[in-house]
N, C-alpha and C positions, 0 to 999 in steps of 0.2 A: 274656307276662310272663317276665322273666328268672328263672332258678332262683337260689335263695339263694347257692349256691356260685359262680355266675357273677358275681352282684352283688359278692360278697366279693372275687373276683379283680379285677374292674374297679376297685373301691374301692382295693385295695392298689396296683394298677398306677398309678392316678391319684395316690396318695400318693407313690409312688416318683418319678413324673415331676415332681411339685411340688417335692420335695426336690432333685432334680437341677437343676431350673430355678433354684431359690433359691440353690443352691451356685454355679451358674454366674454368676448375677447378682452374688453377693457377691465371688467370685474375680476376675471381670473388671471389675466396676464400682466396687468399694469397696476390697477389701483391698489391691490392688496400689498404692493411694495412701496406705496407712496406714504411713508411714515411721516406723521404730522405732529407738531407740538401745538397743543391748545393752551393758551395762556389766560389767566384770570388774576384779578387783584381783589382781595376781600378784606374789609376793615373789621377785624375782630380783636386785635390785641389791645392791652391796656394803653392808656394815653402815654405818649412819649416812648413807646417801645420801638426798637429797630425792626425792620421787616424780617420775616422768616419765609424762606423759599421752600415750599413743599412740592416734591416731585411725586405725582400719583401715577403708579404703574399698575396695569391690570391685564388679565387675560392674554398672557404671552402665548399660551398653548404651544410651548416650545418643543420643536423637534431638533435633533442634533445637526441636521444638514441645513438649517435655516440661518446661514452665516450672515446674510444681509441684515436680517432682523437683529441678530446678536451684535453686530458692529454698530447699528444705529442706537440700540439701547445703551451700549457701553459709552457712546459718545455723549450721552446726556449728562455725564459727570461734569462736562464743561459748563453746565448751567450753574454749578456750585450750589446744589441743594443743601439745605440745612436739615431736612427731614424727608424720609421716603415713606410713603404709604403704599403698600402693596395689597390689592384687594383680590388676589387669588387667581386660580386656574393658571398657574405657572407652567404646568406640564402638559404636553400634548403627545407624548410618546414615552415608551418605557425607558428610553435612554435620553429623555429630555433634560435631565439634570446636567448632563455634559454641556448642552447648549446654554443653559442658565448660568453655569459657572463662567462661561466666556462673556455673557451679557452683563452679569451683575458684579464681576470681580472689581471693577473700578469703584464700586460703592462701598467697599469694605471700610468700616470705621465711621461711616455716616449714620447717624441715628435713624432707625427705621422700625416699622411695625408691619405685621402681615396677618392675614386670615386665609382660610382655605376656601377654594371652590371644589366642586366634585371632581374636577380633573386633576386635582392634587392628590386624589386617592385612587381613581380608576382611569384607565386609558380610554380614549374615544373609540367608538366602534363604527363599522360601516353602517350607513343608514341612508334612506332617501332624503336628500337635502331639502326637497320640497316640503317635507313634514315640518320643517322649522317654522313654516308660515301657518301651520294649523293650530298653534297654541303652545303653551309651555311644554317643554320636552319631558318625555316620560323616563322614569328611572329603569335602567337595564341591569338586572341583578347579576347577569353573567359577564359583566364587563371585566376586563383584565385589571387586576390590582397593580398599583404602582408603589414604589418605595417611598411612602410619605415620610417615614422616619429619616431617611437620608436627606430628603428635601429640607425637613425642619432642622436637622442638625446643621446643614449648610447655612440656612438663613439665620439661625440663632448663634451658633458657635463660631462660624467663620465670618459672617457679615456683621453680627452683633445686633440683629433686629429682634424686637420683642414679639412673642407669639400672643396674639389677641383672640385666639379661638375660644370663645366662651370664657374670656379672661380680660384682665385689665393690667395696665402697667403705667409707671410714672417715668418720664424722661426729662432730661435737662437738654434743652435745645436753644442754642444761641443766647444763653443767659436767662431763658424763661423755663418755668416748670410747666410741663404739659402732661395731663392725664389722658390716656387713650384706652378705649375699651372696644370690644368687638365680639362677634359670634362667628361660628363655623357656618358652612353653606346652608342658608335658609331654603334654597331650592330643594335640597334633599331633606329638609326639616331637621338638620343637625344643630340648629340654633338653640341655645339654652338661655333664653332671656331671663329665666328665673334665677340663675346664678350670677348674673352680671352685676346687680347692685351690690351684693356682698363683696365681689371681687374688686369693684371700684372703690368701695369703702376701705378695704384692706390696703389697696395701693395708695390711697390718699393718707391713711394713718392720721386722720384729723388735721392734716396740713393742707390748706387751700392751694390750688394751682392757678396759673394765669389763663389757662386754656384747656378745654376738654374736647376731645375728638371721638366720634363714633364711627366704627369701621365695620363694614359688612361686604361680603361678596355679592349676594343677590339682594337688591333693594326692594324687598317685599314691604308692603304698607305696615304690617304688624311690627316689623323690625324698626322701620324708620320712626313710627309713632312711639314705640317703647324707648328708643334712643333719645327722642326728644324729651320724654318724661324723665329719663335718667340724668338729664342735665347737660347733654352735649351742646357744644357751641357751633360745631360744623359736622357734616356727615359725608362719608366717602363710600362709594360702591362701584361695582363693575358689573359683570355677568351679562348685560344686555347686548353687548357688541354694538350698541347704538342702533340696533335693528339689523345690522350687518348689510342688509340691502334696503336702501331708503329711496323713496321717490322724490325727485326735486319738486319743491312746492308742497309736498305732502308730509315728508318725514318718515319716521319709522313705521313699519307695518306691524311689527311685533316687538315685544320686549322680553319675552320668555319669563315673565313674572307679572305681578298685578300693578306695577307702577304705571301711572298715566303715560301714554306714548310720547307726549310732548316733553316728558322728563327722562326719556330713555337715553339721552346723551347730553353731556355738558353741565354747566352750572345753572342751577335753578333754585327756587325757594320751596322748601318743604314746610307746610303749615299743619299744625296739629294743636287743637284746643287753645287757640289764641297765640301760639308761639310760632314764629317764623325763623327757620334756620337755613343757611346756605347748604345745598346738597350738590356734590359733584359726582356725576356718574360717568365713568370713563367708558368710551366705546371700545377700548382695549387695543392690544397690540397684535393680535393674531386671530386665528380661526381654527376650527377642527381641520385636521389634515384630510378629512373626508368631505369637507365643504369649503374648498379653497377659493372663496370669492368674497369680494367687497364691492359694493356699488353705491356711489354717492355717500360713502361712509368710510373714509380712509382709516387705516390703523393709526392709533394715536397714543401719546402720553400727555399728561396735563402738568403744567407748572402753575401752582397756586401761590401767589405772593400774598402772605398775610401781613397787613399793615395795621398801624394803630388806629383806633376809632377816631382820633382827632387829626388824622392825616388830611392834608388839603383835598377838598372836593368830596369828602365823605360826610354826609349829613344824615343818612338814614341809620337804622339800627345796625345794619351792615350794608356797606356799599360795595359795588363790584364793577370792574371794568374788564372786558373780555376781548380776546383776539386770537387769531390763528396764525402761527408762524410756519 
């Protein structure tokens, strides 16, 4: 007969194992399909302006068989967005564009902007998913190349979105002039911050705009600081997956970049040299097909409603109200 302390140890071990199995079943089989809309309201627009609804999409990591995800993304057109900001990593498979076409087709004609993540250029490769928690992922030079040209042609020519990869563009959205600029994936050091000011000046052509947006895939500090200095009014990013696996009461364990972990998901304030800007980091819509898990971090899109600075209840430089739907 086993001693009481042995029985206690075996019981505890069994309980831990059961919790681990349950968490794995939840994260792999359930939560990664619980698509969530995260909603925020930010006061940035000139006094008297009508609201602008910005749909922030990121990290779809699309594979052609992910029809549940495709249907959910397509349904977001019912939110009637005025502008779409796409912060990259759209592809997750060599044939991912087929899935993206199904997901994004309803957005045709809605103004939008996009930047690249590394998975818009190269396909994911098998790797130990536990390495995700050891720090920023390493670059694999032998990764399978994807048809980035076909992706860009679809986003620009078919959907009508502006390419902000180390570039800038001017858009007319709901009667307001918006300047937007961005960089390619900073995680791969494809960002060319040196060319952005000239691109922004060219897009402006000496004509002021009502709003300026900075867009990046990976929210590295150097990029967010530079965007602040370039005159952005709000910053958008993805890449972090919100940590992908979060601990209740703790939050993200990793961000896959150097942003503070507390800012790895959602709306926060980015501060640089006395300037405070709203920063929205999307936890993203997907995951690598080789790490199909989400825990305490459901896949998401963000609806940012920009309102006038004189809107009721807004007293700070920018005010915000948040919620999850």
